[in-house]
N, C-alpha and C positions, 0 to 999 in steps of 0.2 A: 243226551249223549255228549261225552267229553273225553278228551285225551289229556287234559291239563293235569290230571292227578298222577300220570305216569312220567317218570324221568329216569335218566341214567346217572347213577352215582359214580360209576366207573365204566369204562368201555365194556359193553356186554352185560352189565348188571342192571336189569330193569326193575325199578321199584314203583310200587303203588303207595302214594302218600296217604297214610292212615290218620295222621294227626296234623293239626294246623301248625305251621311254622312261619314266623314272620308274618307276611301278608298272604301266604298261600294256604288255602283251605284244605282240610283233610277229607277223606272219603265220606265219613258219616255226615259231617256238616254239609258237604256238597249234595249228597243224596237228599237230606232232609229239606234243605233250602229249595232244591229243584222241584221236589214233590209239592211243597207248600205253594210255590209260585204257579205250578201247573194247576193245582186245585183252585187257586184264586182265578186263574184264567177260565177254567171250566165253569166255575160258579158265575163269573161275569157274562158268560154266554148262555146262562139259563139252566145249566145242568145242576142236579141236586142229589143224585143217587150215590152209588158207591163206585170208587175207582179201584182197579186192580193194579198192583205195583209189584215189580220184581227188579232185581239188579242183575245185569248181565256183564260179564267180563269176556271180551273176545280177543283172540290172538295174544294171550298173555300167559302161556304155559310156563315161561321162565321167570315171570314176575314174582317178586317177593313183597310182602306187606311191610312197609317201613313205618314202625310205630314211633319214630321220632328220635331226637338226639340222645335221649337217655338210653335207649335200647341199642343204639349203634355200636356201643362198646361191648355189649353182651353177645350171646350166641346169635348166629345168623338165622333169620326165620326161614322156614322151608319155602320153596317156590310153589306156585299154584299147581303146576304139573298137568293142567288140563288146558287145552287150547281155547275151549269155549265152555263157560260155566254160567248158569243162571240159577238164582235162588228160587225157592218156592214162592208162589204168589201170595201176597198179603193184600188185604183190602183196607181201605180207609174212606171215610165219608167225605164227599166233596163239600157238603154244607158245613161240617165241623172241621175247620182248618186251623183251630187253635194249636199252638205249639205242642202242648202236652199230649193232646189226642193223636197228632201225627207222629210224635216220637214213640208213643206207646204202640201204635199200629206198625211202625217200621222197624222197631227193635228186633223182632224175630228174623227178618231178612238181613239186617245188618250183622247180627250175631252169627247167622248161618254163613255169611261170606267170610267173616273173621275166622270161624272154625275151619272153613275150607282151606284157609291159609295156614292152619296149624295151631291156632290159638283156641284151646278148648273152652276157655271162659267166654268166648264171643267178644262183642264190642265192649270196650271199656268206657265209651262215651255216653251211652244211654243205659239207664237202669230204672225200671218201673216207671217209664214215661218221664223221667227227669234227665236233663242234659248235664253231663259231667265232663264236657269236652273243652272247657275253657273258652277263650276269646277266639273268634274265627278270623277276624281281620277287618279293616276298614271298608274294603270293596265288596264284602259279602256279609250280610246281616247274620247275627247269631241265629241258629236254628231255634 
């Protein structure tokens, strides 16, 4: 759980950071890193089955998905419009924590959330288990 991805660009305008900027990670990278770290912890405790994963956004009906500097000059994205939203559940193997496997497993949930924010193409950072999101920052390892 985190709130660090939300910020106000102007008074009353709540944005959810979708892309990495400077040393601030974006939505997709944060989710992937959090899941990989959690899987590593579960594995170290002896678990080896399947983990269920979903992404929830709470209290963010007015939030907009901020896709980065390039898109700030174009049309404004739509607000989420729903106070509480959770993606469909996806599953991933606790034992297979390799980046490509986790990316492939999480791509449907990430794309679903992007579509909920009005981007019909889904996430632009993951495609067919490949990361296309650029560098995340020094304080957060690349997914």
